[in-house]
C-alpha positions in Angstrom: 129.4 -58.5 -145.3 132.8 -59.8 -144.0 135.8 -57.8 -142.9 138.7 -59.9 -141.7 137.3 -62.3 -139.0 134.1 -60.2 -138.4 130.8 -60.9 -140.1 128.0 -58.2 -140.2 124.5 -59.2 -141.2 122.1 -56.4 -142.4 118.4 -56.7 -143.3 115.7 -54.3 -144.4 113.4 -55.9 -141.8 114.2 -56.6 -138.2 115.9 -59.9 -137.4 114.2 -62.1 -134.8 116.6 -65.0 -134.5 120.2 -65.6 -135.7 122.3 -68.8 -135.4 125.7 -69.5 -136.8 127.7 -72.8 -136.6 130.8 -74.4 -137.9 131.2 -77.3 -140.2 131.7 -79.6 -137.2 128.3 -78.5 -135.7 129.6 -76.2 -133.0 127.4 -73.1 -132.4 129.2 -69.9 -132.6 126.2 -67.6 -132.2 122.6 -68.1 -131.0 120.6 -65.0 -130.4 116.8 -64.8 -130.2 114.1 -62.3 -129.6 116.0 -59.1 -130.6 114.6 -56.4 -132.8 117.4 -55.0 -134.9 118.1 -54.9 -138.6 121.8 -55.7 -138.2 124.0 -58.0 -136.2 127.8 -58.4 -136.0 130.0 -61.2 -134.6 133.6 -62.4 -134.7 134.6 -65.8 -136.1 136.4 -67.8 -133.6 139.7 -69.7 -134.1 140.8 -70.9 -137.5 137.3 -71.6 -138.9 137.3 -71.3 -142.7 133.6 -72.0 -143.3 130.4 -71.1 -141.3 126.7 -71.6 -141.8 124.4 -68.7 -140.8 120.7 -68.9 -140.4 118.5 -65.9 -139.8 114.7 -65.6 -139.1 113.2 -62.2 -139.8 110.2 -60.7 -137.9 107.9 -61.8 -140.7 108.8 -65.5 -140.0 111.0 -66.1 -143.1 114.1 -68.1 -142.7 117.4 -67.6 -144.7 120.4 -69.8 -144.5 123.8 -69.1 -146.1 127.2 -70.7 -146.2 130.1 -68.2 -145.7 133.7 -68.9 -146.5 136.4 -67.0 -144.6 140.0 -66.6 -145.6 
């Protein structure tokens, strides 16, 4: 979910790792070893596109490209 410049990721299972980076490769978020089914962060600067990768507790990875207005 996105609201303005804030992205919230929600999952049924606990998230083990999350990483978000810009199209130029700069990491915006890198968080590991936390046990929560949701995570929120703000998008820095004028970024229009982000890539987000999450790893769930069961070991599955998911990657998504997110566009921001």
